[in-house]
C-alpha angles and dihedrals in degrees: 000000000000133000124226112196138181122191136213117264093004135100116265120223090273093054096252122129114245126198103197131047115242133178135184136176112236129198123207091256093059100044092106091055091050090050090056091052095047101036122042116227091253090065092057091049093049094048093048089049089052090051089055093055126088110249089231089068087063092051093253123141092229130122092207140348123276118198091251094049092047091051092048093049093049089056094044091049090053095243089128135003090223139346134175123242089236092057092046092049090049092052093050092046090059088070097030091249115163106162092172090067122081141184126203121237139166119242108224110242101170110100088213093050096115094052093046094045090047092062091052093046089050090055091050086055089050095252131122126181090350093306129109117248118245128238091264095050115101130193118212123187116199130196141155139223111208132205101012104182114230108211130187119202113233092217130031120258118252118236121242123271131195106294093004131090127219112292113224119191110234096211117090142162123231116248098187134273131279136193120225118207122183143176122212124203099221098204102032096045093230123142129201119192142166138182118237132182088234140357127250143108094300093052092047092049089055090054091050090050090051092053101039093048090066133074136285090023095052091063097030118129092225139356124198121195114191114198117234 
């Protein structure tokens, strides 16, 4: 059970003056109804709009909102006099808003990006130069991961025990760096990879030889490898 109160001659949670004290016991199942009585719909809209803004637009040195920072900003902006983190989280969950989460992406800078990407996307759709690929046409996408650090733990890890996870020693010694290059058959879901001491044309040629020495690529009519 939870109590939602408003007090005489003070601001309620929605910032509106109230003249009479009221109190009501609220169960978990009726929290949404209590929210509607305490907070007008415009408050929800304004807070959700705030959650969809970048903090930098508000002059804040934040990369993204946390629930606590969003709650603090809503109060400082005068959207509400007070609000609980649980209520705020519930409102955001209604629209699947999670501003504290993030996903990395690359902003396209090449002016010809659309044309170049279009050719690759066509290949993924089994088309090339406005023609459908045949059953013996294969699309291979190649990429590389450079400078993979090989690390050796100085002490062995300890196995788990009841009520205790695996213990992994944090100290390690470096055992060099490797590059991983791979080719991915887009439509057959087959990957070919190899480790090399460094990248370059010679390393890539060895990967091509690995792939093209195997069937069905060895006898394929055509193979197209779009770079990523």
